[in-house]
N, C-alpha and C positions, 0 to 999 in steps of 0.2 A: 110438482108432479106433472108429468106429461102423459096424456092418454092418446090412444089411437083407436080408430074404428076397425072392426073386423066383421066378417060375415060367417055365421054358423053354417057349416056344411050340411047339417041335418035339417034345420028348419028355415034356412036362408034369411034369418033376421040379423040386423046389425046390432052390435054390442060394443061397449067401450072396455078397454083393458089398459092397465098401466103399461107404458112403453117398456119397463124393465121386465115384464113377464110376457111380452108379446110372443116369444118363441114357444111358450108353454101353454098358452090359452088358445084352444081350438073351438070349444063349444060354449054357447051362451048360458046354458043351465046344466045342472046335474041330470035333468031328464034327458037332454040331448046326448050327454055323455053316455048315459045308460043305454040309449037306443043304438049308439055307435058301437058299444061293446057287445050288445046283443047281435047286431049285424055281423060283427067280426067273428063272434062265436059260431054263427050259422055258417059263415064262409069257411072257417077252419074245419068244422066237422064235415062239411061237404068235401073238402080236399083230402081228408084222411081216408076216404073210400076209393080214391084214385089208385090205380096200380102203379 
């Protein structure tokens, strides 16, 4: 098995993922995934009020 290092866009920490799932792994923990989804929800709701 080969691993690669990635950097979480939420907390900027490095984490290892299997090379086979490199394209799918963006966040180091579920906590960071949750924060990203919250941020996306806030942005989407803001955009819905634009004319």
